[in-house]
N, C-alpha and C positions, 0 to 999 in steps of 0.2 A: 125802071127802078129795079135795082138788084135786090133779090129776095134772099135774106140771110137767116139761117137757122142757128140758134145758139144752143149748144149741147153742154149741159152743166150750168143751167141758168141760175140756180140758187146759190152757187158758190161766189166767193169774192169777185173773181174775174168775170164770171158769167153775168153777174149783176152790172159790173162796170161796162161790159160791152153793150148790154141792153140800154144802159143810160146814154152811152155814146151814140147809139143808133137813134135815140129820140130826136125827132125833128130833122133827121138827115134828109137832104133833098136828093140823095143818090141811092140810099139803101133803105130797106124795109125789113123789120123783124117779122119773119114769116112763120117761125115755129120755135118752140122751146122744149128742151128735154130735161127731166129730172128723174131721180131714182124712184122706183115704185113706192117706196116707203116714205117719200117726202110728203109732208102735209100740204105742200103748195100744189101738188098735182090736181088738176081739174079747175084750178083758178086761172085768171088771166095774169099776164105779166104785169099789167097795171095794178092788180091787187097786191102783187109781190113788191113792186117798187112804187112808192109814193111819188107824186109829181111827174108821173109818166102816163102816157095814154095808149100804150101798146095793147092791142086787142088780142094778140096771139094767146092761145090756151097753152098752159104748161101741161105736158103729157109725159108719160113714161114709155110711150110707144114710138119706135123709130118711124113707123109708117106715118103717124100723125105729125111728129116733129119735123120730118124731112119733106112732107108733102108740098110740092110746088117750089121747093128751095132751089136757088141757083148755086148756092155755096153754103157750107157749114163751117162753124168755128167750134172746135172741141176744147172745152175747159172742164172735162169730167175728172175722173180719177185714173191712175195708171192701170188698174185692173179692168177698167171699162173701155179703154181706148181701142183694144183689139176688136171688140164688138162694134164700136162706133165706126171704125174704118171699114170693116166688112159691110156694115149696113149702108154706108155711103157708097161703097163700090157697087153693091147690088142695085142701088137706085141711081147710079151715074151722077152723084153729087160730089163735086170737088170739096175737099176738106182741109182746113188749116188746123193742124194738131199742135195745140199749145200746152197740153198736159205734159208734165215732166215726171221723171222717175220711172220711165217706161221699162218694162221687162222684156224678156225674149219673145214672149207670145205677141205682144203689141208690135214689136219691131218686125217680126215675121209677117204679121198681118199688113203692116205698112208696105213692106217689100213686095208682097203679093198684089195689093190693091193698086199700087202706083203703075202697074202695067195696064190698068183699065181706066183710071181717073187721075187727074192732077192732085198731088198731095204736097202741102208745104208743112214741114216739121220745124217748129221754132220753140226752143226752150225759153226764148225771150224775144219779144216783138218790138223792142225799142231800137231806134236808130243809133243811139249811143252805144249800146252793147255790140251792135254790128260793127261799128267803127273800132271799139275797144278790142274786139276779136282780131281785127286786121292789125291793129297796132301791136298787140301781144305777139302775133306771129312774126311781125317784122323784127321786134326786139329779140325774140327767141332765136331767129335766124342769125341776127347780127352778133348777139352776145354768146351764143353757143353754150356748152355745158360748163364753161368756166364760171357761170353764174347759176346758183341754186334758184329754183322756182317754187314759190309758195302761192297758193290761191286762197284768199280769205273771203268768205261770203257771209252775209247777215240777212236774215229774213224774220218775218213775224212768227210768233209762238206756235201758230197753227200749221206751219208748213211741214209736210210729211217727209219729203225726200232729203237726204243728207249724203253727200254734198248736193247743192242745187244743180238742176239741169244746165243752167248757164255756166256754172263753175266747171262742170264736166266738158261743156262745149269749148270753153277757153283752154282747158287742159289738152283737149284733142288737137286744137289749132296749134298750140305750142309744140306738142309732140310731133306733129306732121311737119312743122317748119324746121324742126331739128333733124328731120330726115328719118324719124323713127315711126313706129306704129302707135296709133292712138291708144292711150291707157284704158284697158277694159275694166280694170279694178283700181279706182283711184286710191292713192295712199292717204288715208284719212288718219290724222294723229290728233286724238282728243287732247285738250289742254292738260298739261302736267304729265303726259305719257313719257315713258323713258325710251332710250334707244337712239342710236345715231342714224341720221338719214343716209340713204344709199346714194351713191354717185349717179347723177342723171335723173333721179326720180322727181316727179312732180307732186308736191304735197298739197293737201287740201285741209282747211280748217273751217268749221261752221259755227255760227252764232244764231241762236233762236230766242227771240224775246219781243214782247210788246207788239206793236203794229208796224215794225220796220218793213217798208215796202220792198226794199232790195238794195243791197250794196255788194259790190265785187271789187276786190283789189288784187292785182297780180304783182307780186314782189319778185324782182330779179336781184338776188343778193350776191354780190361778188366780194373780192378782197379789197376792203377800203372804200367801197362805193356800192350803192344800190339804186335801182330804178324801180319806181312804183307807178302803176297805172290804175286809176280808180274811176269807177262809175257809181253814182248814187241816184236813187229814185226817190223823189219827195212826194210824188202823186202817181198812184198806179193807173190813173186814167191814160197815161201815155202808152201803157201796154194795150189797153182797149183800143185806142186809136191806131196803134200799130197792127193789131190783129185785123181790124176792119180794112186797113190799107192792104194788108196781105190778102184778105178775102177778095177784095175788088180786083186785085192783080191776078190772082189765081183763077178766077172765074173764066178768064179768056184763054187759059193755057191748055195745051194738049196733055195727055197722060204722061206722068213722070213724077219724080221726086224733086222738090225744090226747097230752098232755104230762104231765110229772111234777107240775106244779102242779095239773092236773085231778085226778090220783090223790090228792094231798095235801089237796085242797079249799082251795087258796090263791087 
């Protein structure tokens, strides 16, 4: 039985992963992490999530949350991911990093830790997004800079990072397919903003509202025609299932940095 620690257990996705682990014949929720100020600390996951029987205690300590874990899934916050990765590295626990909006400190920590443990970084754990990323790269290579590219994404009102990590992932794939460097600073144009687009730039637009689970559309707009590729999520449990699949796959890998495409064999 694979022992999985969920880091960021009280968030939307941490809860979703815990629910997906309930009754699994292959995985066991072995530990759970929350911030020290969270009122759930000290209670069991079953206390947090009704209709589950998880006996794991929710802790603010890496030692307790990662004790005995075969692999960890990180759905914390961008500012915490650096510490999460370092803690997993110190304890030789592979980790699937699903937190988005990562800063330089977190990325540096990932680069350092992947020399000691396997790390899979996934802005999005759905198979549909993995396929969309490939399709967007194929379209970008075929259409070239004759077509302008805009990436439009929509998420729930509580999502913090703009544009989404998935949108940035798509932008990087498109830029690479065009033979250029990945865009370090996405060109984000708020609705109603003035100014002409620059040739070859990849534009990003974001919508935040309600409980939208996730929508991404890549628009290739040419003269007299356009190509649109869209992925919509109606149930965020697919992200939870994808994260668990990634964790099971990663637990048997050697040290290094991996992607969701690696885990899906794409």
